[in-house]
C-alpha positions in Angstrom: 23.2 6.0 -13.4 22.3 3.2 -15.7 25.9 3.1 -17.0 27.2 2.7 -13.4 24.7 -0.1 -12.8 25.7 -1.9 -16.0 29.4 -1.7 -15.0 28.6 -3.1 -11.6 26.6 -5.9 -13.2 29.3 -6.8 -15.6 31.9 -6.8 -12.8 29.6 -9.1 -10.8 29.4 -11.4 -13.8 33.1 -11.4 -14.2 33.5 -12.1 -10.5 31.2 -15.1 -10.8 33.1 -16.4 -13.8 36.3 -15.9 -11.9 35.1 -17.9 -8.9 33.8 -20.6 -11.3 36.8 -20.9 -13.6 39.5 -19.5 -11.3 41.2 -17.0 -13.7 43.9 -16.0 -11.2 44.8 -13.8 -8.3 45.6 -10.7 -10.4 42.0 -10.6 -11.8 40.5 -10.9 -8.4 42.6 -7.9 -7.2 41.7 -5.8 -10.2 38.0 -6.8 -10.0 37.8 -5.8 -6.3 39.5 -2.5 -7.0 37.1 -1.8 -9.8 34.2 -2.6 -7.6 35.4 -0.2 -5.0 36.0 2.6 -7.5 32.6 2.2 -9.2 30.9 2.1 -5.8 32.7 5.2 -4.8 31.6 6.9 -8.0 28.0 5.9 -7.4 28.1 7.3 -3.8 29.6 10.6 -5.1 27.0 10.9 -7.8 24.1 10.1 -5.5 25.3 12.7 -2.9 25.7 15.3 -5.7 22.2 14.6 -7.0 20.8 14.9 -3.5 22.4 18.3 -2.9 21.2 19.6 -6.3 17.7 18.5 -5.4 17.9 20.3 -2.1 19.0 23.5 -3.9 16.1 23.1 -6.4 13.7 22.7 -3.5 15.0 25.8 -1.8 14.8 27.9 -5.0 11.2 26.8 -5.5 10.4 27.8 -1.9 12.0 31.2 -2.4 10.0 31.8 -5.5 6.8 30.9 -3.6 7.6 33.2 -0.8 8.4 36.1 -3.2 5.0 35.6 -4.9 3.3 35.6 -1.5 5.2 38.8 -0.6 4.2 40.5 -3.9 0.5 39.6 -3.3 0.7 40.8 0.3 2.2 44.1 -0.9 -0.4 44.5 -3.6 -3.2 44.0 -1.1 -1.7 46.5 1.2 -1.4 49.1 -1.5 -5.0 48.6 -2.6 -6.2 49.0 1.0 -4.1 52.2 1.4 -5.6 53.7 -1.7 -9.1 52.9 -0.6 -8.5 54.5 2.8 -6.7 57.5 1.4 
């Protein structure tokens, strides 16, 4: 993520230098396309990280529920052995 931000920062600096020194029309086109591609890459990466975090949360919740189920079954078995 730091690399993406560094790329965007450098593109911003280049865009500032372009507006100050007017490098030409070709540079502006390339710079705007690079901004779009890097922004798209950031959006994809953020959405992937968000999905992975949701999966991790669900796995943690499943593990908690399995532990609760095991403890419930153990309590039930001990109560059955005491009765029987």
